[in-house]
C-alpha positions as CSV (number, residue, x, y, z in Angstrom):
1,X,-4.4,64.5,-93.8
2,X,-2.4,64.1,-96.9
3,X,1.5,65.0,-96.9
4,X,3.2,67.7,-98.4
5,X,4.4,65.5,-101.2
6,X,1.3,64.0,-102.0
7,X,-0.3,67.5,-102.4
8,X,2.8,68.7,-104.3
9,X,5.5,66.4,-104.9
10,X,7.9,65.7,-107.8
11,X,5.3,63.1,-110.0
12,X,3.0,66.4,-109.6
13,X,5.8,69.1,-111.0
14,X,6.7,67.0,-113.8
15,X,3.1,66.7,-115.1
16,X,3.0,70.7,-114.4
17,X,6.9,70.9,-116.4
18,X,5.4,69.2,-119.6
19,X,2.3,70.7,-119.8
20,X,3.2,74.5,-119.8
21,X,6.1,73.6,-122.4
22,X,3.2,71.6,-124.4
23,X,1.0,74.7,-124.4
24,X,4.1,77.6,-124.6
25,X,5.1,76.5,-127.8
26,X,7.5,73.8,-126.9
27,X,9.7,76.4,-125.1
28,X,11.5,74.6,-121.4
29,X,10.6,74.4,-118.6
30,X,13.8,73.7,-116.9
31,X,13.5,75.3,-114.0
32,X,10.3,73.2,-113.1
33,X,11.4,70.0,-114.0
34,X,15.0,70.6,-111.7
35,X,12.8,72.3,-109.3
36,X,10.6,69.1,-108.7
37,X,13.6,66.4,-107.9
38,X,14.9,69.5,-105.1
39,X,11.4,69.4,-102.8
40,X,11.9,65.9,-100.2
41,X,12.3,67.6,-97.2
42,X,10.8,70.4,-97.5
43,X,7.0,72.1,-96.2
44,X,4.1,72.9,-97.8
45,X,4.5,76.6,-98.4
46,X,8.5,76.3,-99.1
47,X,7.3,73.6,-102.1
48,X,4.8,76.3,-103.4
49,X,7.5,78.7,-102.6
50,X,9.8,76.8,-104.9
51,X,7.7,75.7,-107.6
52,X,6.2,79.4,-108.2
53,X,9.3,80.3,-108.2
54,X,10.1,78.0,-111.2
55,X,6.9,78.7,-113.4
56,X,8.2,82.7,-112.9
57,X,12.0,81.8,-114.1
58,X,10.3,79.3,-117.2
59,X,7.0,81.7,-118.0
60,X,7.4,84.9,-119.7
61,X,8.3,88.3,-118.2
62,X,5.6,90.2,-119.5
63,X,2.6,89.8,-118.4
64,X,0.6,89.5,-121.4
65,X,2.4,86.7,-122.7
66,X,2.7,84.8,-119.4
67,X,-1.2,85.2,-118.9
68,X,-1.4,83.8,-122.6
69,X,0.0,80.7,-121.4
70,X,-1.8,80.2,-118.6
71,X,-4.7,81.0,-120.6
72,X,-3.5,78.4,-122.6
73,X,-3.0,75.6,-120.1
74,X,-6.3,76.3,-118.7
75,X,-7.4,74.5,-122.3
76,X,-5.9,71.2,-121.0
77,X,-8.3,69.4,-118.8
78,X,-5.4,68.0,-117.3
79,X,-4.3,71.1,-115.5
80,X,-6.1,70.7,-112.6
81,X,-4.9,69.8,-108.7
82,X,-2.5,70.9,-107.0
83,X,-0.2,71.7,-109.7
84,X,-2.5,74.8,-110.1
85,X,-1.7,76.3,-106.7
86,X,1.4,77.2,-107.2
87,X,0.7,78.8,-110.3
88,X,-2.0,81.1,-109.2
89,X,1.1,82.4,-106.8
90,X,3.0,83.6,-109.3
91,X,0.5,85.2,-111.3
92,X,-0.4,86.9,-108.2
93,X,3.4,87.7,-108.4
94,X,3.4,89.1,-111.8
95,X,0.1,90.1,-112.2
96,X,0.1,92.3,-108.8
97,X,0.9,95.5,-110.8
98,X,-1.9,94.9,-113.5
99,X,-4.8,93.8,-110.5
100,X,-8.3,93.9,-112.5
101,X,-6.7,91.8,-115.6
102,X,-4.9,89.3,-112.7
103,X,-7.8,88.8,-110.4
104,X,-10.0,88.0,-113.1
105,X,-7.5,85.0,-113.9
106,X,-7.3,84.3,-110.7
107,X,-11.2,83.7,-110.7
108,X,-11.0,81.6,-114.1
109,X,-8.2,79.1,-112.2
110,X,-10.3,78.5,-108.6
111,X,-12.1,75.9,-109.8
112,X,-9.2,73.6,-110.8
113,X,-8.4,73.9,-107.1
114,X,-8.7,77.2,-105.2
115,X,-7.2,80.7,-105.6
116,X,-8.2,81.7,-102.4
117,X,-4.4,82.7,-101.0
118,X,-3.0,84.5,-104.4
119,X,-5.9,86.8,-104.2
120,X,-4.9,88.1,-100.0
121,X,-1.5,90.2,-102.0
122,X,-4.2,92.3,-103.9
123,X,-6.4,92.8,-100.7
124,X,-3.3,94.2,-98.8
125,X,-2.5,96.0,-101.8
126,X,-5.8,98.2,-102.3
127,X,-8.4,96.5,-100.8
128,X,-11.2,99.0,-102.3
129,X,-10.2,97.9,-105.4
130,X,-9.9,94.7,-105.0
131,X,-13.3,94.3,-103.5
132,X,-14.9,95.8,-106.6
133,X,-13.8,92.8,-108.4
134,X,-14.5,90.2,-104.9
135,X,-18.3,92.1,-104.9
136,X,-18.5,91.1,-108.8
137,X,-17.6,87.3,-107.9
138,X,-20.7,87.0,-105.6
139,X,-23.1,86.8,-108.6
140,X,-21.4,84.7,-110.8
141,X,-22.3,81.8,-112.1
142,X,-19.6,78.9,-110.6
143,X,-19.7,78.4,-106.8
144,X,-15.6,77.8,-106.8
145,X,-15.7,81.8,-107.8
146,X,-18.5,82.6,-105.7
147,X,-17.0,80.3,-102.9
148,X,-13.4,82.6,-103.2
149,X,-15.0,85.9,-103.0
150,X,-15.8,84.8,-99.0
151,X,-12.8,82.4,-98.8
152,X,-10.7,84.7,-100.3
153,X,-11.0,87.9,-97.8
154,X,-11.5,85.4,-95.1
155,X,-8.8,87.2,-92.3
156,X,-7.6,84.7,-90.4
157,X,-7.3,82.3,-93.2
158,X,-5.7,78.8,-92.6
159,X,-2.3,78.0,-94.8
160,X,-2.6,82.0,-95.7
161,X,-0.9,85.3,-94.6
162,X,-3.2,86.8,-92.3
163,X,-5.3,90.2,-93.2
164,X,-4.8,92.7,-90.8
165,X,-7.1,95.6,-92.5
166,X,-9.9,93.2,-92.4
167,X,-8.8,91.5,-89.0
168,X,-9.1,95.7,-87.7
169,X,-11.8,96.4,-89.1
170,X,-14.1,93.6,-91.2
171,X,-17.1,95.9,-92.7
172,X,-15.7,96.6,-96.0
173,X,-16.0,92.8,-96.6
174,X,-19.8,92.4,-94.7
175,X,-21.5,92.7,-98.4
176,X,-19.6,89.7,-99.7
177,X,-21.1,88.0,-97.4
178,X,-24.6,89.4,-97.2
179,X,-24.5,88.7,-100.8
180,X,-23.7,85.0,-100.0
181,X,-25.0,83.6,-96.5
182,X,-28.2,82.4,-98.6
183,X,-26.7,80.7,-101.4
184,X,-27.5,77.7,-103.0
185,X,-24.4,76.0,-102.4
186,X,-23.4,74.6,-99.3
187,X,-19.4,75.0,-100.3
188,X,-20.0,78.4,-100.7
189,X,-22.0,78.3,-97.3
190,X,-19.6,76.5,-95.3
191,X,-17.0,79.0,-96.8
192,X,-19.2,82.1,-95.2
193,X,-19.7,80.5,-92.0
194,X,-15.8,79.8,-91.1
195,X,-15.6,83.4,-92.0
196,X,-18.1,84.7,-89.6
197,X,-16.5,82.9,-87.5
198,X,-13.1,84.3,-88.8
199,X,-14.8,87.6,-87.6
200,X,-15.8,86.2,-84.0
201,X,-12.8,86.2,-82.8
202,X,-11.8,90.1,-83.2
203,X,-15.1,91.2,-83.1
204,X,-17.8,88.9,-82.1
205,X,-20.5,91.8,-81.6
206,X,-19.9,92.2,-85.7
207,X,-20.4,88.2,-85.9
208,X,-23.4,88.5,-83.8
209,X,-24.8,91.6,-85.1
210,X,-24.4,89.9,-88.8
211,X,-26.0,86.7,-87.8
212,X,-28.9,88.5,-86.6
213,X,-29.7,90.1,-89.8
214,X,-29.5,86.8,-91.4
215,X,-31.6,85.4,-89.1
216,X,-34.1,88.2,-90.3
217,X,-34.0,87.5,-93.9
218,X,-33.3,83.8,-93.9
219,X,-33.1,80.7,-96.2
220,X,-33.4,77.5,-94.9
221,X,-30.0,76.9,-94.5
222,X,-29.7,80.1,-92.6
223,X,-30.0,78.7,-89.2
224,X,-27.0,75.5,-89.6
225,X,-25.1,78.4,-91.0
226,X,-25.2,81.1,-88.0
227,X,-24.9,78.0,-85.8
228,X,-21.4,77.3,-87.1
229,X,-20.7,80.6,-87.7
230,X,-21.2,81.8,-84.2
231,X,-19.6,78.3,-82.4
232,X,-16.2,80.0,-81.3
233,X,-18.6,82.4,-79.6
234,X,-20.7,79.5,-77.6
235,X,-17.9,77.8,-76.6
236,X,-16.5,80.5,-75.5
237,X,-20.2,81.1,-73.6
238,X,-20.6,84.8,-75.1
239,X,-23.6,85.3,-73.8
240,X,-25.8,87.2,-76.8
241,X,-25.0,84.9,-79.6
242,X,-26.4,81.6,-77.0
243,X,-29.4,84.1,-76.6
244,X,-29.7,84.2,-80.1
245,X,-29.8,80.5,-81.3
246,X,-31.9,80.3,-78.2
247,X,-29.9,78.9,-75.3
248,X,-30.6,80.9,-72.6
249,X,-27.2,81.2,-70.3
250,X,-28.9,81.1,-66.9
251,X,-31.1,77.7,-68.1
252,X,-32.3,76.2,-64.9
253,X,-30.0,73.0,-65.0
254,X,-28.1,71.1,-62.7
255,X,-25.1,69.3,-63.8
256,X,-22.9,66.6,-62.2
257,X,-19.0,66.4,-61.7
258,X,-18.3,63.9,-64.3
259,X,-17.8,60.6,-63.4
260,X,-13.8,59.5,-64.5
261,X,-13.8,56.2,-65.1
262,X,-9.8,56.3,-66.3
263,X,-8.7,58.3,-63.3
264,X,-5.1,57.1,-64.8
265,X,-3.9,57.0,-68.5
266,X,-0.9,57.0,-70.7
267,X,-0.2,59.3,-73.7
268,X,-1.8,56.9,-76.2
269,X,-4.3,56.0,-74.3
270,X,-8.5,56.8,-73.8
271,X,-10.0,59.3,-70.9
272,X,-13.5,57.8,-70.6
273,X,-16.2,59.6,-68.2
274,X,-19.8,59.7,-67.9
275,X,-21.7,63.3,-67.8
276,X,-25.2,63.8,-66.3
277,X,-27.4,67.1,-67.1
278,X,-30.8,67.3,-65.6
279,X,-33.6,70.5,-66.7
280,X,-35.0,71.7,-63.1
281,X,-37.0,73.9,-64.7
282,X,-40.4,74.1,-65.3
283,X,-40.0,75.0,-69.4
284,X,-37.9,73.1,-71.8
285,X,-34.3,74.4,-72.2
286,X,-32.3,74.3,-75.4
287,X,-28.9,73.3,-74.4
288,X,-25.2,73.4,-76.0
289,X,-23.3,70.8,-73.9
290,X,-20.0,71.1,-74.0
291,X,-16.5,69.2,-72.1
292,X,-13.8,70.9,-71.0
293,X,-9.9,69.6,-70.6
294,X,-7.1,71.7,-68.8
295,X,-4.3,70.0,-70.7
296,X,-1.2,70.6,-68.3
297,X,1.5,73.1,-70.2
298,X,5.0,72.9,-70.6
299,X,5.6,75.4,-66.9
300,X,2.8,73.3,-65.0
301,X,-0.1,75.6,-65.8
302,X,-3.1,74.3,-67.2
303,X,-4.7,75.8,-70.5
304,X,-8.5,74.7,-71.2
305,X,-9.5,73.2,-74.8
306,X,-13.7,72.9,-75.2
307,X,-14.5,70.1,-76.9
308,X,-18.3,69.4,-78.4
309,X,-20.6,66.4,-76.8
310,X,-23.8,67.3,-77.9
311,X,-27.2,70.3,-78.8
312,X,-30.5,69.1,-77.1
313,X,-33.8,70.6,-76.0
314,X,-34.5,69.2,-72.7
315,X,-38.1,68.8,-71.7
316,X,-38.7,69.7,-67.4
317,X,-37.4,67.4,-65.3
318,X,-36.1,65.5,-67.8
319,X,-32.0,64.3,-67.2
320,X,-29.7,63.4,-70.0
321,X,-26.0,61.3,-69.6
322,X,-23.8,59.9,-71.6
323,X,-20.7,58.8,-72.0
324,X,-17.3,60.0,-73.7
325,X,-13.9,58.7,-75.1
326,X,-11.3,61.5,-75.7
327,X,-8.5,59.7,-77.3
328,X,-4.7,61.4,-75.5
329,X,-3.2,59.8,-78.9
330,X,0.0,62.6,-80.4
331,X,-1.0,64.1,-82.3
332,X,1.2,67.0,-84.3
333,X,-0.7,70.4,-82.9
334,X,-0.6,69.4,-79.7
335,X,2.0,68.0,-76.9
336,X,0.9,66.3,-74.1
337,X,2.6,66.7,-70.7
338,X,2.0,64.2,-67.7
339,X,0.4,65.8,-64.4
340,X,-2.9,66.4,-63.3
341,X,-5.7,67.1,-65.3
342,X,-8.8,68.3,-65.4
343,X,-12.6,67.8,-67.3
344,X,-15.7,69.4,-66.9
345,X,-18.7,70.0,-68.3
346,X,-19.7,73.2,-69.7
347,X,-23.9,74.2,-70.1
348,X,-24.8,77.2,-72.6
349,X,-21.5,78.7,-72.4
350,X,-21.8,78.3,-68.3
351,X,-18.2,76.0,-66.6
352,X,-19.6,73.4,-64.2
353,X,-18.0,71.1,-61.2
354,X,-14.8,69.5,-62.6
355,X,-13.5,65.8,-61.9
356,X,-9.7,65.2,-62.0
357,X,-7.3,62.6,-63.9
358,X,-3.6,61.8,-64.1
359,X,-1.6,61.7,-67.3
360,X,1.4,59.8,-67.3
């Protein structure tokens, strides 16, 4: 994962300052130059905020003149990558009162990296008005703009503020997803799947209904998109999502408790375990096999986390065995605590017998 400095560091900001000064009739970019030297130790979001403020300070106050400079920058192929991210945020702030002209400019900016977070202030200000423009993006010739329609309206977009109105009711944006789920670009379809997954966290029934509707009029890629979009529901054992994907929650399987080969490990080691799933029925079953680690928390309680193993079909009497290595290497998103942890196998969302191991 790139660091904040690699994404938006001093060299990038200095290059942006030189480019904007060059297209702005030689006008100064003093705030940008100063800003670039003051980014050390700041998080990515703090860097974006600082560079955005410098752009707003250096460029004209009136939106038409501001837009003229940004459009001039767009004529330079060097205006690309992470330097464009805070510029898009500046467009969102300076053009929020004008709406459509600023949204059109964001659509022109997004192919240079993405303007997905810059669309969100418009959605919060006036959702119906913004969605009228967004809906038009779904038919754009550029896949980056079509993706912007889906990604920018995701209710729980990572690295971005949430959209409470769409978290409460995703209905207004479903027509956007309906227009894009058969898109010819994998880049666009992946965004649609992630958007559907966002919806499933708050409105599982809405997500399943949308997925079922798409499967009634599918493209060759629709089944894969739906599987990815319903992944959180599958891990949670949501019966309707599993059934829609052809996985019977009550499949006649026998699951042995995981055989833990490493009953005591240290942080930094790997947990190693074997697992076995058998089909005891008289028909082929389609199974999603996951495993769940119950991590010890600071207060001594345990918190489950689901990890994928495999998706496969088992013929009558067929037995599937495997071995899994699970890393306990320290990561920034999880803190490990010593104690007795548990691991169990989950088939089609149903948990089965677990085994214990100790983390020291």
